[in-house]
C-alpha positions in Angstrom: 124.3 35.1 22.2 124.7 37.5 19.3 126.2 41.1 19.7 122.6 42.4 19.1 121.2 40.1 21.7 123.8 41.1 24.3 123.1 44.7 23.5 119.4 44.3 24.0 119.9 42.4 27.3 122.2 45.3 28.5 119.6 47.9 27.5 116.9 46.0 29.2 119.0 45.6 32.3 119.6 49.4 32.5 115.9 50.0 32.0 115.0 47.6 34.8 117.6 49.3 37.1 115.9 52.6 36.3 112.5 51.2 37.1 113.7 49.7 40.5 115.1 53.1 41.6 111.6 54.5 41.1 109.8 52.1 43.3 109.6 53.3 47.0 109.6 51.0 50.0 105.8 51.1 50.4 105.2 49.9 46.8 107.0 46.6 46.7 104.3 44.6 48.3 101.4 46.2 46.3 99.6 44.2 43.6 101.0 44.7 40.2 99.1 44.8 36.8 99.7 41.1 36.5 96.9 39.2 38.4 98.2 37.5 41.5 101.8 39.1 41.3 103.0 41.9 43.6 105.4 44.5 42.4 108.4 42.7 43.9 107.3 39.5 42.1 107.4 41.1 38.7 110.8 42.8 39.4 112.3 39.5 40.7 110.9 37.7 37.6 112.4 40.3 35.1 115.8 40.3 37.0 115.9 36.5 36.8 115.2 36.7 33.0 117.9 39.3 32.6 120.4 37.1 34.5 119.6 34.0 32.4 120.0 36.0 29.2 123.6 36.8 30.1 124.4 33.5 32.1 122.1 30.8 30.9 121.6 27.8 33.3 123.5 24.7 32.5 121.6 21.9 30.9 121.0 18.9 33.0 123.0 15.8 31.9 121.2 13.2 30.1 120.9 10.1 32.3 120.0 6.7 30.9 116.9 5.4 32.5 115.7 2.0 33.1 113.3 0.9 30.3 109.7 1.7 31.5 106.7 -0.4 31.0 103.8 1.3 29.2 100.4 1.4 30.7 98.5 -1.6 29.0 94.9 -1.9 28.2 93.0 -4.8 29.8 93.8 -8.1 28.3 97.1 -7.0 26.5 100.7 -7.9 27.5 103.0 -5.1 28.7 105.4 -3.5 26.2 108.7 -2.3 27.1 109.9 1.2 26.1 113.5 1.4 25.3 115.4 4.6 26.1 
């Protein structure tokens, strides 16, 4: 991540922490401005994004798969798909 990106992530994290401090206990379960999401859902989502910006998840290793058969139209032979 670039220095500008890290600084932006840092600022966003500070802003999120400031917002969290303003939410009282009774507000966590209230609906948010995002349809279907409670306040706690939005805060958790933003927190997860901030965490991933600083510590991205590891990519899954590529695993060689067995060749798969493609669906075939009626009357045609199956074709193998090579990885």
